[in-house]
N, C-alpha and C positions, 0 to 999 in steps of 0.2 A: 242704836244709836241714843242718844245723853243730849239731852240739853240740857248745855251747858250754864241760862241762867239759875239754874238749882242747884249748881253743884254743895256744899256739901249738907246740902239738907238728910236731914237722917231717914231712912228709909223702914216704912210700918208698914207694907204692906206687899203681895208677889202673890197677881192675878193674872185672868190669861182676857186678854181685851178683843173679844170678839167683833169690833169694828174693827175691828186691823188685821186679824188673825193673828193675835203676836202673845206672847209674856212681857207684865210687867212691873216694874219695881215703882213703888209711889210712895208719895209722904204727906205732911200737912202743911201750908201756910200758915199764921195767920194771919189777918188782919190789924188795921189798926185798935177795932174795936171788942179782936179778941174772936174775934169767930174763927175758927180755923173751915179751911175748903183744902178737900182729896186734890190733889196734882200727880201729871206722875215723874219722873223723876224722870226713869231712864226704858226704853222700847229692848225688846232682841227680838229680832229676825228672824227665824230659821234662813239659811240660805237655800237652805228643799223646798224649797217655795216661793220662795218670794229672790226676784234680777234687785240689780244695782239700783238700777231706771226708777223703780216703781217707791223702794225707800226715799231716791235720790226727792219724789215727787212729794210722800210723804212731811216730808224735810221741810222745804219748797213752801207746801201750806201753814205748817206751824209756824216759819216764821212768816208769813205778810201777815197771818194770824196774832204773832206779838208783834209786828211795825202797828196795825190799825191797832189796836188797843194802846200803846204806847204814844199813837199820834194822839188817840182820845184822851191824853192822862195826860197826856206828859206835850202839850200842843208848843211847839214855836215860835213864840214871837216878833 
């Protein structure tokens, strides 16, 4: 599963995410002050361990988290 909001971000690291049980590609996003933040770009969920419904739930959770961040940082007035 790929986070398309981070499309084009350079992959800096691949590691195993114990929270989700999947391999991950990560990169670094810098804020306006130059501080870098490690972020996951994509997750590799093995078919032998996961069913599609679990991955869809994970994707929906991430989408809800990003929507909350957008509403907090860019509220519609």
